[in-house]
C-alpha positions in Angstrom: 5.9 -23.7 -3.3 3.5 -25.2 -5.8 4.6 -28.5 -7.3 2.9 -27.8 -10.6 5.4 -25.3 -11.8 8.4 -25.3 -9.4 10.8 -28.0 -8.4 13.5 -27.9 -5.7 16.7 -30.0 -5.7 19.9 -30.2 -3.5 18.1 -28.3 -0.7 20.4 -28.1 2.3 23.5 -29.2 0.4 26.4 -27.1 1.8 28.6 -25.1 -0.5 32.3 -25.4 -0.1 33.9 -23.3 2.6 30.6 -22.3 4.2 29.2 -24.9 6.6 26.0 -22.9 7.2 25.3 -22.3 3.5 22.5 -23.8 1.5 22.0 -24.5 -2.2 18.6 -24.5 -3.8 17.8 -25.0 -7.5 14.5 -23.8 -8.7 13.1 -24.8 -12.1 10.1 -23.0 -13.7 8.1 -24.8 -16.3 7.2 -21.8 -18.5 10.4 -20.6 -20.2 8.9 -17.2 -21.2 7.6 -16.5 -17.7 10.9 -17.6 -16.2 12.6 -15.0 -18.4 10.2 -12.3 -17.2 10.7 -13.4 -13.6 14.5 -13.1 -13.8 14.2 -9.7 -15.5 16.2 -8.2 -18.4 19.8 -9.1 -18.0 18.7 -10.9 -14.7 18.1 -7.5 -13.1 15.4 -9.0 -10.8 17.8 -11.7 -9.6 20.4 -9.0 -9.0 18.0 -7.1 -6.8 17.4 -10.3 -4.8 21.1 -10.9 -4.5 21.6 -7.3 -3.2 18.8 -7.3 -0.7 19.1 -10.8 0.7 22.8 -11.4 0.3 22.5 -14.6 -1.7 24.1 -15.7 -4.9 21.5 -16.1 -7.6 22.5 -17.5 -11.1 20.1 -18.4 -13.9 20.5 -20.9 -16.6 17.6 -21.3 -19.0 14.5 -21.6 -16.9 16.4 -22.6 -13.7 17.9 -20.4 -11.0 20.5 -21.6 -8.5 20.4 -19.9 -5.1 23.3 -20.1 -2.7 23.7 -18.5 0.7 22.7 -18.8 4.3 19.7 -21.0 4.8 17.3 -18.3 6.0 18.2 -15.9 3.2 18.0 -18.7 0.6 14.5 -19.6 1.7 13.5 -16.0 1.7 14.7 -15.7 -1.9 12.8 -18.9 -2.8 9.5 -17.6 -1.3 9.9 -14.3 -3.1 10.6 -15.9 -6.5 7.7 -18.3 -5.9 5.3 -15.5 -5.2 6.5 -13.4 -8.2 6.1 -16.4 -10.5 2.5 -16.9 -9.3 1.9 -13.2 -10.3 3.1 -13.9 -13.8 1.0 -17.0 -14.1 -2.1 -14.9 -13.2 -1.3 -12.5 -16.0 0.3 -9.7 -14.0 3.7 -8.1 -14.7 6.7 -8.0 -12.4 8.4 -4.7 -12.0 11.4 -3.8 -9.7 8.9 -2.5 -7.2 7.1 -5.8 -7.1 10.4 -7.6 -6.5 11.2 -5.3 -3.6 7.7 -5.9 -2.2 8.1 -9.6 -2.3 11.5 -9.4 -0.6 10.0 -7.2 2.1 7.2 -9.6 2.8 9.5 -12.6 2.8 11.7 -10.9 5.4 8.7 -9.9 7.5 7.5 -13.5 7.5 10.7 -14.6 9.1 10.6 -11.8 11.6 7.4 -13.6 12.8 5.3 -10.5 12.6 1.6 -11.0 13.7 0.4 -10.9 10.1 -1.2 -13.6 8.0 1.6 -13.5 5.4 2.4 -17.2 5.4 0.4 -20.3 4.4 1.2 -23.7 5.9 3.5 -24.6 3.1 5.7 -21.5 3.5 4.1 -19.7 0.6 3.6 -15.9 0.8 -0.1 -15.1 1.0 -0.2 -11.3 0.4 -3.3 -9.3 0.8 -4.6 -7.9 -2.5 -7.2 -5.6 -4.0 -8.6 -6.4 -7.4 -10.7 -4.5 -9.9 -11.4 -5.4 -13.5 -8.6 -3.1 -14.6 -5.9 -3.9 -12.0 -4.8 -6.0 -9.1 -2.7 -4.5 -6.3 -0.8 -6.6 -3.9 0.7 -5.6 -0.5 4.4 -4.6 -0.8 5.1 -4.2 2.9 3.9 -5.8 6.1 2.1 -2.6 7.0 0.3 -2.4 3.7 -0.7 -6.0 4.2 -2.2 -5.1 7.6 -3.9 -2.0 6.2 -5.6 -3.9 3.4 -6.8 -6.6 5.7 -8.0 -3.9 8.2 -10.1 -2.3 5.5 -11.9 -5.6 4.9 -12.8 -6.1 8.6 -13.3 -2.7 10.1 -15.8 0.1 9.5 -13.4 2.9 10.3 -9.7 2.7 9.4 -7.0 5.2 10.0 -3.9 5.0 7.7 -1.2 7.4 9.0 2.4 7.9 8.2 4.8 9.5 5.7 4.3 10.1 2.0 4.9 7.4 -0.5 3.6 4.5 1.7 0.4 3.9 -0.4 -2.1 5.1 2.2 -4.3 7.0 -0.2 -3.8 4.8 -3.3 -4.8 1.6 -1.4 -7.8 3.3 0.1 -9.1 4.5 -3.3 -8.3 1.0 -4.8 -10.3 -0.6 -2.0 -13.2 1.8 -2.6 -13.2 1.0 -6.3 -13.2 -2.7 -5.5 -16.3 -2.3 -3.2 -18.1 -0.4 -5.9 -17.4 -3.0 -8.6 -18.6 -5.8 -6.2 -21.8 -3.9 -5.5 -20.9 -3.8 -1.8 -21.5 0.0 -1.8 -23.5 2.2 -4.1 -21.1 5.1 -4.3 -17.6 6.4 -3.5 -17.1 9.7 -1.7 -13.6 11.1 -1.7 -12.7 14.3 0.3 -9.8 16.4 1.3 -9.6 19.6 3.4 -9.2 22.5 1.0 -9.6 25.6 3.3 -8.1 27.8 0.7 -10.8 27.2 -1.8 -13.2 29.5 -0.1 -11.2 32.7 0.1 -7.5 32.4 -0.8 -8.2 30.9 -4.2 -11.1 33.2 -4.9 -9.1 35.0 -7.6 -8.6 31.8 -9.7 -11.0 31.4 -12.7 -13.7 28.8 -12.8 -16.4 27.5 -10.6 -15.8 25.8 -7.2 -15.0 22.4 -8.7 -12.3 23.9 -10.9 -10.9 25.8 -8.0 -10.6 22.7 -5.8 -9.7 20.1 -8.4 -5.9 20.6 -7.9 -6.2 19.7 -4.3 -8.0 16.5 -5.2 -5.8 15.4 -8.1 -4.1 12.5 -6.2 -7.6 11.0 -5.7 -8.5 11.3 -9.4 -5.1 9.7 -10.3 -5.7 6.7 -8.1 -9.3 6.2 -9.5 -8.1 6.3 -13.1 -5.5 3.7 -12.3 -8.0 1.3 -10.9 -11.0 1.9 -13.2 -11.4 2.6 -17.0 -11.3 6.4 -17.7 -14.7 6.5 -19.4 -16.3 4.6 -16.5 -14.8 7.0 -14.0 -16.2 10.0 -16.0 -19.7 8.5 -16.2 -19.7 7.6 -12.5 -18.6 11.2 -11.6 -21.3 12.7 -13.8 -24.0 10.4 -12.3 -22.9 11.2 -8.8 -21.8 7.6 -8.1 -18.3 8.9 -7.5 -18.2 12.2 -5.6 -15.0 14.2 -5.1 -15.5 17.2 -2.9 -13.8 19.4 -0.3 -14.4 18.5 3.3 -16.6 21.6 3.9 -19.2 20.1 1.6 -19.7 17.1 4.0 -21.5 19.1 6.7 -25.1 18.1 7.4 -25.0 14.9 5.4 -25.3 11.2 6.3 -23.2 9.1 4.1 -24.9 5.7 3.8 -24.1 2.7 1.5 -20.8 4.4 0.6 -17.0 4.0 0.7 -15.9 7.3 2.2 -12.3 8.5 2.2 -10.8 11.5 3.8 -7.3 12.3 2.6 -4.7 14.7 4.0 -6.7 14.5 7.3 -3.8 16.0 9.3 -5.0 19.4 8.0 -8.5 19.1 9.5 -9.4 21.0 12.6 -10.8 19.3 15.7 -14.4 20.4 14.8 -14.0 19.3 11.1 -12.8 15.9 12.1 -15.6 15.3 14.5 -18.1 16.5 11.9 -16.7 14.1 9.3 -16.6 11.1 11.6 -20.2 11.6 12.5 -21.2 11.5 8.8 -20.8 7.6 8.7 -24.1 6.0 7.8 -25.5 2.5 7.4 -23.5 0.0 5.3 -20.6 2.4 4.9 -16.9 2.1 5.3 -14.7 5.1 6.2 -11.0 5.4 5.6 -9.0 8.4 6.9 -5.4 9.0 5.8 -2.8 11.5 6.7 0.6 12.3 7.9 0.7 13.9 11.4 4.2 15.2 10.8 3.0 17.3 7.9 0.4 19.6 9.5 -0.2 22.8 7.6 -2.7 24.3 10.0 -2.0 27.7 11.6 0.2 27.7 14.6 -1.6 26.8 17.8 -4.5 24.9 16.0 -4.6 21.3 17.0 -4.9 18.8 14.1 -8.2 16.9 14.1 -6.4 13.8 13.0 -4.0 13.8 15.9 -6.8 14.3 18.4 -9.0 11.6 16.8 -6.2 9.0 16.9 -5.9 9.7 20.7 -9.7 9.8 21.4 -10.6 6.7 19.3 -7.7 4.5 20.4 -9.2 1.2 21.5 -12.7 1.9 20.3 -14.4 -1.2 18.9 -14.7 -1.1 15.1 -11.8 1.4 14.7 -8.4 0.2 13.4 -5.3 2.4 13.1 -2.4 1.3 10.8 0.8 3.3 11.3 3.2 3.4 8.4 6.9 4.1 8.8 9.8 5.2 6.6 10.5 1.6 5.8 7.1 1.3 4.2 7.8 3.9 1.5 7.2 2.2 -1.8 8.1 4.9 -4.3 11.6 5.4 -5.7 14.2 4.1 -3.2 15.6 7.7 -2.9 12.2 8.8 -1.6 12.6 6.4 1.4 16.1 7.8 2.1 14.8 11.4 1.9 12.0 10.6 4.4 14.4 8.9 6.7 16.8 11.9 6.5 14.0 14.3 7.4 12.9 12.0 10.2 16.4 12.1 11.7 16.4 15.9 11.6 13.0 16.2 13.2 13.6 13.5 15.9 17.4 13.6 16.6 17.0 12.2 20.2 15.1 9.2 19.0 17.8 8.6 16.3 20.7 8.9 18.8 19.2 6.4 21.2 18.2 3.8 18.7 
């Protein structure tokens, strides 16, 4: 907790009727930011109450936290982190509050992640461009973002809604703005573009653009639209189907392959061997959502097995608890997971 803007009083004072309870009062110096921190009608505090099982009550620019000592300290760390966001000019949405809560919980679970500084302050991994700063919202996102910094080849695998593709594109945009790479190459398997979509009007780009739309969306979120358009026109940002990668060496580039579960074994090997000097490669996909013909082995599944333990390769495995979209999406993913793996669910 930073002394400049946050004070703590009565820490450890037990509440009546609960010998293991703790009372912490936090005072934030900036009244306007404190109001944003608490949320309209204290909705952010209500979310913290719900998730951490503490009592959080605001009065002016002070919030009183009461509950079990561990939960109260988790709430304190979450609020401290969110206030720091506001001081840096960022906004605080409900998803940011949930992310801070998740990371505070993970820190107390003693996960092997650098999420805590010596003074007990959350130190979340982040990706920054001139347009936007993205912070980790789950422990796995934290590990994934740090892995992209240190490894030349990173696999991000797991269910939809966990931020695999978005964070990969954000990191590529950051590298480009820093001048660490000269170009961004984004690819997806689009087998249908050659034959099954032949009846659609337009050239090849217009035929495959629908498959690549999530990559465009992430780019426009991290960079100004006009800058993205100029970069695409100049070839600094290239978005192309996987088939267009054959025979190339991708040097001085941030290279992303999305929806990699739909690559064949030969396609995956071809793509992996495109990696050139001073390049970073990030491969994302969900092995449970393979759309290849029956009997065809996914190149992603095979690569995860073959490259396990290879120096310079890091695999980050996301789970249902890492879903950061609407809370209902997480429950949907969990429900499908129970149906697909009933034995695992019954023995857990």
